[in-house]
N, C-alpha and C positions, 0 to 999 in steps of 0.2 A: 543462151539468150534468155533474158528475164521476160516473163509474161507481163504484158501491159495491163494494168488495172484501171478500170473506169469507175466514175462516180456520177451521181445525179445531184442536182441542187436541192430537190425536194421529191416527195413520193409521187407527185403529179407530173413531173417533168418527163418529156419524151426523148430528150437527147442527153447522152452522157459524155463526159469529158475525162481526160487524164487529170491527175491531182495537180499538175503544174498549172492548169487553167484556173483552178480554184485558188491557188496561192497568188496568182496574178490578180484575181478578183479581190482578194484581201488587201493587197497593196494598192490597187487602183482606187478602191473605195474607202481606204483608211479604216478598215475593220480590224479588230483584234482577234476575233474568232468567227468560225462559221460551221454550221452543221451541214454535213454532206452524207449521202446515202450510197453505199457500195453497190455497184451494178452486178446483177446476177445473170449469167448467160442463160438464155432460154433455149431449151432443146426439145425436139419433137414437135415444134410448132410449125404450122403451114405457111410461114412467111419468113422473109429475109431482108437484110439491109443492103442496099446498093451504095457503096462508098463513093462512087463517081457521081451519081445523081443525088445522093444524100436524101434518100427516101426509102420507105419500107414498102415491099411488094409481097403479094401472095404467091407462093410457089405454084407453078403450073399455070400462071396467068398469062403466059406468052409475052412477058416483059423482058426476059433475059434470053439472049441467044443471038447468033450472027444474023438472023433474018429480022430481028426486032429491035436491036440496039446497035448504034454506030460505035459505041465504046466497048462492045463485047470483046474480051480478051481471054481465051481459054487458059487455065493454069498450066496445062500440060503442053500448050503450044499447038494442039490439034483440034480438040473438041472438049465438051464437058463443062464442068463448073467454071464460072467466070472468075477471073482474078479479083474483081471488085465485089463479089458475093460475100457478105459477112453475116455473122450471127446477130440476132436481136438481143437486147438486154432489158431487164426490168429492175426497178430500184428495190433494194432491201428495205425491210421495215425497221431495221436497226440503224441508227445514225452514228456517224463518227464526227468528232469535233476536231477541227484543225485550227491551229493558232498561227498568227502572223510571225514570220521569222525575225 
């Protein structure tokens, strides 16, 4: 299974998308090219992304768990890390140019 790569639209953006999203933006806006920034996975940071709520939370903030979230779904089926718990990403300083197909 190939690893999904994510990109930011600029270095100040807070949300990253797959490259298909940016190709759709090229077509929808009749652009010939676009600068995008590869996403770098952040490790060792005290926060995480919840993919069901679509927001970033601080670890240990009591926002994730069966007593705090109705959408909590443990990965192992019993307890522990939630299925929707994801890593956070930051944009690279080096841009990539994509061209309309």
